[in-house]
Every structure is written in structure tokens, then in C-alpha cells.
N, C-alpha and C positions, 0 to 999 in steps of 0.2 A: 606721383601725384598728378592729377588732371590739371592743367593749366590751359586757359583759353588761348587760341591762337594769336590774337590780337596783343594779349599780355606777353606771351613769348616773343613776339615780334618786337615789341618795345624794348625788352630786355636785351635780345640779341642785337638790335640796331644800336643800342647805347654801348653795348660791350664791343661791337665792331668799331664804332666811331672811336672810342677812347683806347681800346686795346687792353684796358684794365678795368676792374670794378672792385668796389669795397661794399661789404655789407655787415652790419652789425649783427652779432649773434643774439637777436631778440626775435623769437619766433612769433611773438604775439603783437609785434608792431603793426599798427593799421597800414603804414605804407613805408616804402623805401626811402631812405634820405635824399636820393637824387631823382628817383622815378616816382610816378604816381601809380605804383603797383605794391601790392601787399609784400612785405619783406620776406615772408615764408616762401612765396612763389619764386622770388628772385634767388634765394638760397638753394632751393631744390632745382631750378632750372640750371643753375651753374653747377650744382652737385651732379646733374646728370651729364653735363658736357666734360666734367672732371673725369668721371667714370669711363668715358670714350676716349679720353686723352686729348681732348681739344683745349682744355683750360688746365692750368697749373694752380693749385690752391695752397695758400699759406694762411695759418691761422695763428694770430698773435693778439693778446690783450683784448679778448672778446670780439675780435673783427675778423672777418674772412677777407683775404686779399687774393683776387683771382686775376691771373695774367694769361692772356690769350696766347696759344702755341702756334706755330707756323701751320700745323695741320688744322687747328681750329680757325685760323684765317680762311683757309681754302673751304672748310666746311661751311662757315658762315656766309662767305661770299656766294657759294652756291645756294644755300638756304635763303638768303635774301635777294637772290638774282641780281648781284652787283657785278659791274665789269671788273677786269683785273687791274684797272689803272687806280681804283680807289682802295687805299690801304689805311689801316688804323693809325691813330696819332702816334702811337708808340713806335710804329715802324718808319715814320717819316724823319728824314734827316734835318736837323735844326740848321737854318741858314744863319751862320754867324757873320756879323759884319767884319771886314778885314780890319786887323789892328793897325793903327797908324804907326809908321816908322818914326820913332823918337830916339833921339840921342840921349843916352844916360849920362847924368853928371858924374864924371869920375873916369872917363875914358871908354866905357863899354868894352866890348870884345874885339875891338878893331885892330889889335896888335900894337897900340901906342905904348910908348915907354912910359912907366909909372915909377916915379922915385921912390926909393925904400922909405919906410916910416920908421923914424928914429925911435920912437917910444916902443914899438914892438921889437925892434931889433936889440934893444938893450935887454929886454925881458928874456929874449930867446938866447942870448949869447952868455948868460950867466952859467958858469961852470961849477958853481959852488956846490958841494955836496958834503954828506956827513962823513966823517973820517972813517977808517977801517976799524978803529977800536970802539966806536960808538954801539952800544948796546941799549936800546930802549927797554924800559921796565915798566909794566902795567900793574899797578898796585890796586887792590880792591877785592878781588875774588868773587866779584858778582856776575851773574850771567852764565853763558855757556862755557866761557874760557876759564872758569874757576879750576883751580887745581884740585884734583881728587884725593881724598885721604883714605 
């Protein structure tokens, strides 16, 4: 399919910026949900990148999910004339704020002695069991365990 260069540039720029793209399988949609470009042209441009191995496609519930591969990052960087410092959003490391050091109520894992809990010890120490002559009987004959005749 013939796609104008400025339209292709818009699609590629958005794909490179985000690293992923979603397109509904609606070939007659007047425009893509995120871009001001016909949806068919978005699907076909990304189908072209998929056939060259620059994008991985996943189709689910009438939506195409496109993920940029490392080869695709290099290709789009060359096609869009971008420096190597610019990377897609999916390739950036998320800066997490450091977790505050809090002391957990109950002793934490610092090796402090913790007294045994009486209620649990009583439960665990019960040594009662059924006698050796106990034979359970299951009456009914319903289900898979029914005796065969």
C-alpha cells in the first residue's frame, strides 16, 4: 500500500516514542485512535515492519498489539535520523523512589527472640489419632466410588 511519507513519519515517530502501538482491527475507521492517520495505513505500515522483523505483532480480541524489537529500534533510529541517546519509553528504566526503612511491628527479621505462641503450640502438639482398628465406611454408592456389580 502506498503511504505518504509524512503519514509514515507520524506513525514511526509515535511507535519509536512509545515503543508499542495498538490498532483496532477496523480497516474502515477514518482515523487511528491515537493518531490523526487512517487506521488502515497504521495497520499496513506496521504490517510492513513486522514482515521485516522490526516489530512483533500480537492479535487479541480484535486489536493488533505491536512491540518494537531491538532491530526495529535501530532501523527507526536510522530512518528518523535520531541520535543513539534517544530510546523508546519501553526501554527506559523507571526511576523508583527508595523505600523508607521502616520497622515492622512484631520484631522484623533482625534476629530478635520471639516468644512462642501458646494457642498454636497447643494445636500442633496434639498427638491424638484414630486407633489401628478404625475402618471408615462410606455408604451411598453414588459417584465414581460406587461398587461395581
